[in-house]
VOGU-26960 format. One record per residue: x, y, z of N, C-alpha, C, O, CB in turn. Coordinates in steps of 0.05 Angstrom, whole numbers, plus 5000, padded with zeros to 4 digits. Glycine has a CB too. Layout:
<atoms>
XYZXYZXYZXYZXYZ...
</atoms>
This chain:
<atoms>
556149085008553648984996552449204979552549444987551648915019551449134955550249344937548149504952546749394969548949214913547949754945546149934959543249844958541749884977546350214947542449704935539649634934538749444955536449424962539049514907540749284966540049094987539249245013537849135029542248904992540249485016539549645040536549685041535449715062541049905040535249695017532349745016530849525031528849585044531449754987531949275030530549065043530349115073528249085085531848795038532649185085532649235114531049485119529749515140535449265124531049675101529549925105526649875105525150065111530250115083525749635098522849575099521849585128519449605132522249305087523749575147522849585175522349875183523950045177525049465193520049925196519350195206516650185217515150005211519550395184515750395234513150365245511950615256512650825246513150165265510050615278508050825279506750915304504650795309506150735264507451095320505651215340506451485349505151605365505351035363508651595339509551845351509852085333510152305344512151795362509652065307510352285289509352555300507252565312509152245262510752765296509953025305510453065334509553275345507053055300511852885348512252925377514453135382515253165405513052655389515253265362517153485366515953685385517353845398517953615340513253685387511953865405512653815434512153965452508953845402513953585438514753505465516453725478516453755502516253235465517953865462519854065473518454325481519754495491522054115453515854345476514454585484514454615514514354415528511554585473514554865525514354905553511854775564509754775550514455205560511954675588509654535600507154715603504954605604510354415626507554975605505255145609503955235583501855365583506055395625505155155560503755225535501455025531501654795538505755205511499355125519496954965516495555035491495955255480495054985540493754865482492054925459489454775462489254585478493454855432487454855447484854725449484954445439486454385420482754885434483454275451483154005441481854015414480354205408481453825460482353815396481253825369478253855370476853715385481953575354477154025353474254055351472953785345474153605333473454255330470453755354469053505350468853415321468953175316466253525361468653615303468253535275470753405262470553265242467553775258473153445274475553315263476453075279478452955272477753515260474953005300475752775316474652525303472652525289474652805344476152305307475452055296472851955307472451945332477751845300470951875290468451775299468251475299466351355309466151885282470251345287470351055287470750955315472651025329472750945269468850785325468950695352471050475357471450385379466250585360472450395336474450185338477350305337479150165328474149975317477650555344480250675344480850805371479050845388480450885322483350875376484151005401482651275403481951355426487151055402482251405381480851675382478151655396477451845411480451785354476751435392474151415404474251365434472151405448472551185391476551295445476851235474478451445488478851435513478050965478479551645474481351835486479752015506477652125499482652015464480852045530479452185551480652465554482552515569479752035578479552665540480552935541480153055569481753225578479253105520478052975582477453105608479653045629479853185649474753005619481252835624483452775642485752985641487452985658484552505636485653155620487653355617486653645622488253835623488853345589483953675626482853935627481553985654481353815671480753975605480654235658479254315682476554175683475454115663478954615684475554115708473053975710470754105695468953955685472253955739470654375693468454505680468554485650466754565636468254795689470754385639471154375610471654095602473854025593473354565600469653915604470153635600469853555570470953345563468153475616468553715554468153635526470253765508470454015508465353715517471753605494473753715475472353885454470253825444475353495462473654115449472554295429470854515440470054695426470954145409470154505466468454715478470254935488472654895492466754595501469155165493470655395503471955335529470755235548468755645506474555395531476055355555477255085558478655025577474255395578476754905538477854635539480654635528480954575504475954435524482554705544485254725535486954505548486654445572486454995541488754395532490554185542493354245532493654405513489653895532495454135544498154175535498454105505497253915496500154015551499954275491500154235462501253955455500453835435501954445450503153855471504353595465502253375468502553165455506753535483500253415484498153205487496453195462495752975453496353265512495753425451494253435426495853295404494753145387493553725418498453345404500253225384500152915386499952775367503053325386500352825411500352535416497752415407497652195394500852465445495552555413492852455404492752425374491752225364490752645414493752625360493652625331495252385320494652275299494652885319497352315334499052085325497651815331497651635314501752095339496551795354495351545363492551495352491651265351495251535392491151705343488251685339487451465319485251355322487251945329489051405299488251215279488850925287487850745273489651275253490250885308490850605316488250465324486550575337492850605340488050215315485550075318485449915345487549845356485249875295483049875354482449715377480749475369478949505352481149875400481249245382479549015376477049015393476549215408481048745380475448815391472848805406473248815436471448895451471348565399475648735445476148735474477548985483478349015506477948495481477949175464479149435471482149425471483449605482478249515498483349225459486249205458487349325432485949315411487248915460489649445433490749565409491549345389492349125397493249745415491149405364491649215342494249275328494449485316489249205322496249105330498749145315498349085286498148845278501048985327498249285269497849245241499249455225500949605236494749245234498749475199500149655182499549945190501350115188499249615153497150005199496550275208498250365232499350585232493550295216498550185251500250245274503150275266504450455275499950015295504050105248506850115239507550375226509650495231507449885221505750455208506250705194506250945213507951125210504050755173504550945233504551165252507051165269508251375274502051135271507850925278510350905294512751005279514451145290510750625304512950915254515250995238515351295233517451425235515350845212513051405226512851685221513651845246515052045245509951765213512751745269513451875294516351855301517552055310511851745317517651625296520451605301522051795284523951915294521451315296521351835260522752015242522552305252524452455251521751995213520152375262519852645272521252685299522352895304516852705275521152485315522352505342525352505342526652645357521252285360526552345324529452335322530552125342529152025359530652595327533152065339534351855355535451935382536751765395536551735339534952175391536252265416534352335438534952485456537852515410531952215438530052255459531052145485531951915486527252135452530952295507531952205533529952005545527651995537532452435552530951855565529251675579526951815594524751725595530851505600527652055605525552215619523452305599521052305606526852455633524252395576522252485556520452265547518052305544523652605532521552025543519951795536517951735558515651675552521651545530518851745583517051695605514651895606512451815612518551705632515252145600513152345600511152295577508752325581514352625597512152205554510352145532508551905540506151915534511952075507509751705552508151475560506051555582503851445582509951255571506851735599504951825620502551965607500251915616506352015639503052125587500852255573498952055559496552085559501852455552500151855548498551645535496751505555494451455550500351435520497951435578496451295599494251465610492151375619498251185621494751735611492751915621490451945602488051935610493952195627491051965577488952005556487551745550485251745540490052115532488851525554487651265548488051065571489750895570488951145521486551105592486950935616486250645610484650585592485151035639487650465624487050185621488950035603491150135597484250155611488049795595489849615580490849735554493149705547488349365574489049875539489849985513492050195517493950195501487450105499491750365537493850575541496450455549498550535540492850765562496350245567498850115575500249995551502650015548498249905596498649855534499849725511500949925491503249885481497749555497499550145486500450345467503050475477504850525462498350565462503150535503505550655515507950465513510150555507505050735544507450215518509650015517510649975488513049955483508749755529508749955469509549925441511150165431513050135416507049875423510250405440511750645433514650615441516450665425510550895446515150545466517950515475519350285461521650325453517950465506518050055459519349825446520149895417522349815408517449585446518350025403518950085375521250285373523050265356516450195361521250485391523350685390526050545396528050605382522850905412526150375415528650235422529450055399531850025393528350075447527549925386528249755363529449915340531449835329525649615353528350145335529350305312532250405318533850425299527550545307532850465343535550535350537450295346539650325335535750635379536550065354538149815351538449755321540549665312536849585365536349805306536549745277538549935263540149845246533749785264538650185272540550375260543450275266545150295248540150655272543950175290546550065297547149815280549349785271546750005327545149645277545449395262546149455233547949325222542849235263544849645221545349715193548049845189549049855167543049885182549149955210551750085208554049895210556349975207551950295229553549645216555649445219556449325192554849325174554749225238558949235190559849105165558048855160557248715178562849025166557548805134555848575127557548355116558948385096553648665106557448125129559147895121557447655114558447425116561147835143554947695106553247475098551547555074551547785066551447375122550047365064548347425041546047605049545347625072547247155029544947745029542647925035540347775050539147885068541548045010539847525042537647375054538247315083536547345101537147115039540747245089541547185117541547445133540747445156544447065117542347665121542347925135539447995142538948105164543648145117537647945124534848015129533747845152532147945168533147975103534447595153533447415174534447515201533047495221534347125169536847625202537847735227536247985235535848035259540847805225535448135215533848375221531148285232530148415251533448545195529948075221527447965231527747885261526047935277526547725214529947755267530547665295530747915313529847915336533047495296532048125303532348365319529648495325529148575347534148575304527848505305525148615309523748455332522648575350523548595284523948195329522448025349523648055377522148025396522547735340526248095379527448115405526448375420526348375444530448115403525848585405524948835418521848855419520848965439526049065402520548745400517648785398516048535406513548555410516848865370517348315408515848065412515247945385514648095366513348105429515347685382514947555356512247625344512147685320515247255359510147595359507447635348507047925339506147975316505347565369507848115355507448395348509248475324508348605305508148585372511748385325513648445303512648335276512648475256516448335309511748085277510847955252508448095241508048105216510247665257506648195258504248325248504948605238503848695218502148345270506648755252507349025243508849015216508449195200509149155264510448815212512148805188511148585168512748485152515048755196508648525170507548305153507848375123508648205107504648255159507348625116507548705088510448695078510948585057506348995084512248805094515048805087516148515084517548455066516748955107515348345103516248065102515147925077516647785064515347915127512647975071511447855047513047935022513747755006508547925044513448185018514848284994517848214995518948134974514548584992519048225018521848165020522447875014524347814999522948235048520947695026521347405021520747334992522047154980519647245040518747464981518147424952520547504935521247354917515647584943521747724942524047814926526347624928527647564907524948094936526947524952529147334955528647074940530446954928529747284984526146984941525446734927525646774897526546594883522546654934524847004887525047064859527947064850528646964828523647334852529647184866532547194859533746914859535346844842534047374879532946754879533946484880533246324855534846164845532846344905530746364846529946224821531546314797532546154782526846264816531846574795533146694771536146624770537246604749532846994771537346584793540246524794540846224796543146154799541546674817538846064795539145774797540045664770538445644751536545634807542545584768543645494742542645214734543045134712546645494743541345084753540344814747537544814734536544614725540144654773536345054732533745084719533945184691535645344684531945274736532245074673532045184646530445444647529245504667530744974627530545584625529045834623526045784627524645944639529545974596525145564615522245494618521545434647519445514656521545254600523345294661522845224689522845474706521245504724524845024699524745654700524845904715522246064711521146174731527246074706521346084687518846224681516446104696514846254708518246234651516245844695514045714709514145764739512045814751514145404703516545744751516745784780516246084787515146134808519545704789517146264770516646544775513646604774512646764790518146724755512246484755509346534753507946424778506046544788508246404728508746184787507546064811508146244835506446274852508545784815510546344836511346514859509646774859508746864880514346584857509146884835507547134833504647074841503447244854507647244804503646844834500946784842500746754873498746844885500046514829502746634885502746614914502946894927501546944947505146444923504547074915504647344926502047484924501147614943506847504911500747464901498147584897496047484917494447634928497147544868496147224922494247104941494747224969492847284983494546794942497347254976497947365002497147655004496047735025500947335008497647804983496948094983493948124984492848314996498048234959492447944971489547954972488647915001486848055011488347734954489847715015489047655042489647895061488247935080490547405052491748045054492548275071490948525063491248735076495448325068489348505042487748735034489448945019488649175016486448865057491748855008493549044994493349014964494649164949496348995003491748834955491348794926488348764921487048594933492948554915487248914903484448894896483948644880485548574863483449144880481748504886481048254871481048304841481948134825478348144879480048534832480048594803482848604791483348514769478548864798484648714807487448734797488748464796490148404776489048924816488248294816489348024816488247864793489647714780488747884843485647894788484347744766485547834740486047674722481347794767485948094736486948204711489848094706490448024683487048504711491448084727494147974723494147684716495647594698495848014749492347534729492247244723491147194696492147014682490547104744489147344687488047304661490147374639490347234619485547484657491747584644493847654625495747424622496647354599495247904634496547294644498447064642497146834628498446694612499346984670494546784633493146564620493046614590493446434574490346534631492546864582492346924553495046884540495246784517491347204549497246954554499946924543500546624539502146554522502047054561499246464555499646174553497646034534497745794531499346044581495846194522493946094503491545964516490345784504495345894486490746054539488445944553485845994537485646184522488146054581483845824542481245854528479546054543480146134566479845584527477446144530475546324542474246204567473646334587473346414523473845934566472645794589474545814613473645844636472045504582477145774608479045794630479146074642479246104667481945714620479046274625479046554634476546614650476646744671479246744610474246514641471746554656471846424683471046544703469346444640472846184684473046034710474846184729474346194753474045744705477046294719478946434737477646684748477846744772481446514721476246834731474947074741472647014760472347154780473747234717471246804755469146714773470246644801469046714821467546484762472546504801473746424827474746664842474546674867476046224822475946864829477147094842475147314848475447464867479347204826473047334831471147544834468347434841467747384864470947714808466747394821464047284824463047204797464147284776462047484838460847044796459746954771458747204755459147214731457446754775457547384769456447624755458747794743458547884720454847804775460947834759463147984748464447834725465347964705465248024770464647574727465847414705464147444679465247474658466047124712461547444682459747484658460147764647460247794623456847434666460247964664460548234655463148274640463248404619460348434678465248164651467948184639468048034612469348114593470148094658466647804612466547654587465147814565465947814542465247374591462947944573461548114553463248344544463248414520458948214566464748464563466548674555468748584537469648724518467848804581469748334541471748214523470648184495472048244476472647944534468148094494466948064467466648324453467148354429464147924470465748534468465548794456468248904447468449024425464248994476470348854463472948944456473948804431475248924413474948914479473448534430474348384407472948474381474148494360473848084411470348544384468848644361469948914352470248964328465748664368470449084371471649344364474249314350474849444330471949524389475949134361478649104349478348994321479949064303480348914366476448814316476048704289475148924270476148934247473848484290473349104279472549324262474849514257475149624235470149464275476449564277478749744273480649624253481749774236480149804299481149364254482949234235481849274207483449324188483248934241479249244204478049284177478349574168479049634145475049214178477849764187478250044180481050104172481550254153477450224204482949994187485750054182486649954154488150084140487549924203485649714147486249614120485149794099486449854079485249324117482549874102481350054083482750314081483150434060478350094090483650414104485050674105487650654089488450844076485650754134489050424091491450384076491050414046492550534031492750114082488750294037488150314008487750604000488750693979485550154002486450754017485951044012488651184011489151353993484151174033490451134030493051264031494751204007496451363999494451184057494350963995495950883972494650953945495850883924496450583974492351083945490851133921491851373905490851423883487951163927493651533916494651763902492752003902492952163884495351693874490952013921489052233923490352483934492352473948486652153940489152723928490152963941489352963970487652803978489153213926490553133985490153134015487253174023486353034041491853344028485853354010483053404017481353154012479753084030481953644001481553033989479952793983480752564000479052404009480352723953483352534006484252324024483052344051482052144062487352324026483052584063481852624089478852584089477752484108482552904100477552664067474652624065473952334065472052254078473552764039475452174050474851884049475551744075474051564083476451754026477651834089478251714115476051774135475351604151480951814126474952024134472752094151470251924145468851844164472052394148469751864120467551694113467951414124466051284133467251674082470451314123471051044134470451044165469350854175473950974129471251254178470651274207467751254213466851114231471851534219466151394197463251384200462051114193460051024205461851604182463350984174462350724166462950504186461250334191463650644139465250514199466050294217465350344246465150154261469050254214465050594254464750654283462350824289461550994272467250784293461250784313459150964322460351234330462751254333457650834346458651434333459751704341461351684367463351824370457451894345460451514386461951494411464651364408466451414424460251344432464951204387467451054384469551204367471851124366466850784371468751404353470451524332472951664344475151654333468951724316472651784367474951914379477051714387479451754383474052084404476151484398478051274405479351174379481751114379476651044420477851144358478951044333481051234322483151154312476651004312480551494325482451694315485051674331487251684320481251974317484751644358487151634375488751374369491151374368486351634405487251154366488550904359489950914332492150814329486550664360488651044313489851084287492451244288494351174275487851224268492451454305494951604308497151444320499451464312494351854326496451274340498451094352499550904332501950854331497250944376497850784316498750594296500450724275502350604265496350444283499750974267501351124248504251164259506151124245500051394241504351244284506951284297508551024298510951024294506651404325507150804304508450544305509550464278511850374276506550324315507950504257508850424230511150604220512650514202506550444210511350844230513351024221516150954232518151054221512751314229516250784252518850714265520250514247522450424254518350604293
</atoms>
């Protein structure tokens, strides 16, 4: 299979252990708990529920105070887990943040962690985060680690099916180790992009479609992807609107259609502001076209260099405000380079 298809499977990866190399430190080594100023203040994360006093002497219950020392590997685990989110019921949230942390941790930890070492890591998590959240985080850590080992073995096997079929088997593998709900949420972004890619390839390689039909289906597919990325918070509304407006303009859409699209994706106020900006840009472009034509006359008039530059400077003053002239000069240079080709 071509190497680029490996990228699809490589979309799988996740998040809770990075930096756990500290696990190999002697048990009697210790360091201070993170100072209060660098600890997570968001009440919806593991950091806000982490119980440092469970690792320290009774007289040193507050992290960051003198004498508040904990094993170095515990601090490392905290730094890995701290960004993981909790819902209103205090349960860990399987999302992109968790996935990134788990994957980063797996890469740092490596594929040879013993069962005993994993158990110790889980024990530290349950100590620092007692209750349901700690149990879930500890279990997801193990499940993800085991999945990544299985994935490495899976990717090392000969491939005797299409890339799309191979990817579906990878999805099944994720679900078998992580559970369908957790796996689908952790890999939601990868699945969205991966399935979009396979659909795009299917359209492009469909010999029954004309070029016009392929283009129409690709545009519809891109709109669906943008809608999905918007829902996932991975695409800014302004960016989605700009892409859609560009496609509309290429299709010859009216200003009314463009306004309606911006209003639907953004707001009426934003649509009005962008329409005003469009009018200003169109006016500037019209003035630049006039300037460029006048400049051509000057260039063809047979003037000496000093007089030619003086008249071009007068044209800049005539057509543009002081604030616009630098842009006009830069655009003029670009157009000169274009015409020289």
